C-alpha positions as CSV (number, residue, x, y, z in Angstrom):
1,X,50.7,81.0,64.2
2,X,48.1,78.4,65.4
3,X,49.6,75.2,66.7
4,X,46.7,73.1,67.9
5,X,43.7,71.9,65.9
6,X,41.5,74.0,68.2
7,X,43.5,77.2,67.7
8,X,43.5,76.5,63.9
9,X,39.7,76.2,63.9
10,X,39.4,79.4,66.1
11,X,41.6,81.3,63.6
12,X,39.4,80.1,60.7
13,X,36.2,81.1,62.5
14,X,37.7,84.5,63.4
15,X,38.6,85.2,59.7
16,X,35.1,84.2,58.6
17,X,33.5,86.4,61.3
18,X,35.8,89.3,60.3
19,X,34.7,89.1,56.7
20,X,31.0,89.0,57.5
21,X,31.2,91.9,60.0
22,X,33.3,93.9,57.5
23,X,30.5,93.5,54.9
24,X,27.9,94.5,57.4
25,X,29.8,97.6,58.4
26,X,30.3,98.5,54.8
27,X,26.6,98.1,54.1
28,X,25.6,100.3,57.0
29,X,28.1,103.0,56.0
30,X,26.6,103.0,52.5
31,X,23.1,103.6,53.9
32,X,24.5,106.3,56.2
33,X,26.2,108.0,53.3
34,X,23.0,108.1,51.3
35,X,21.3,109.9,54.2
36,X,24.2,112.4,54.4
37,X,24.1,113.0,50.7
38,X,20.4,113.6,50.8
39,X,20.8,116.1,53.6
40,X,23.6,117.9,51.8
41,X,21.5,118.2,48.7
42,X,18.7,119.7,50.7
43,X,16.2,117.2,49.4
44,X,13.9,116.6,52.5
45,X,11.9,113.8,50.9
46,X,15.0,111.9,49.8
47,X,16.5,112.4,53.2
48,X,13.4,111.0,55.0
49,X,13.3,108.0,52.7
50,X,17.0,107.4,53.3
51,X,16.5,107.7,57.0
52,X,13.7,105.2,57.0
53,X,16.0,102.8,55.0
54,X,19.0,103.2,57.3
55,X,17.1,102.6,60.6
56,X,16.6,98.8,60.2
57,X,20.2,98.4,58.9
58,X,21.5,100.1,62.1
59,X,19.2,98.0,64.3
60,X,20.5,94.9,62.5
61,X,24.0,96.0,63.2
62,X,23.2,96.1,66.9
63,X,21.6,92.6,67.0
64,X,24.5,91.1,65.0
65,X,27.0,92.7,67.4
66,X,28.7,94.9,64.9
67,X,27.7,98.2,66.5
68,X,26.9,99.2,70.1
69,X,23.3,100.0,70.8
70,X,24.2,103.5,72.3
71,X,26.2,104.3,69.2
72,X,23.2,103.5,67.0
73,X,20.9,105.4,69.2
74,X,23.2,108.5,69.0
75,X,23.5,108.3,65.3
76,X,19.8,107.9,64.7
77,X,19.0,110.8,67.1
78,X,21.4,113.1,65.3
79,X,20.3,112.1,61.8
80,X,16.7,112.4,62.7
81,X,17.2,115.9,64.1
82,X,19.1,116.9,60.9
83,X,16.4,115.5,58.6
84,X,13.7,117.1,60.7
85,X,15.5,120.5,60.6
86,X,15.8,120.1,56.8
87,X,12.1,119.6,56.5
88,X,11.1,122.6,58.5
89,X,13.7,124.9,56.8
90,X,12.1,124.2,53.3
91,X,8.5,124.6,54.6
């Protein structure tokens, strides 16, 4: 339990940051799920659109400190490859 005014304030700030970061992570996961669902359905156009929508969200997660830049780079690389493969398979 916080005992000093400073530690009480830090605890409040920590809770506020936790809530904001949790919302950001949830938003990013929603966008990622849309890409995954589009890939699973086999719809190349929807997958490309979802991939374009998730990219700025992932980048924003990096700048806000929610995700590590290498994690985002890896996710984008793998998703891009899967969407690209989906497009060539249907063509």
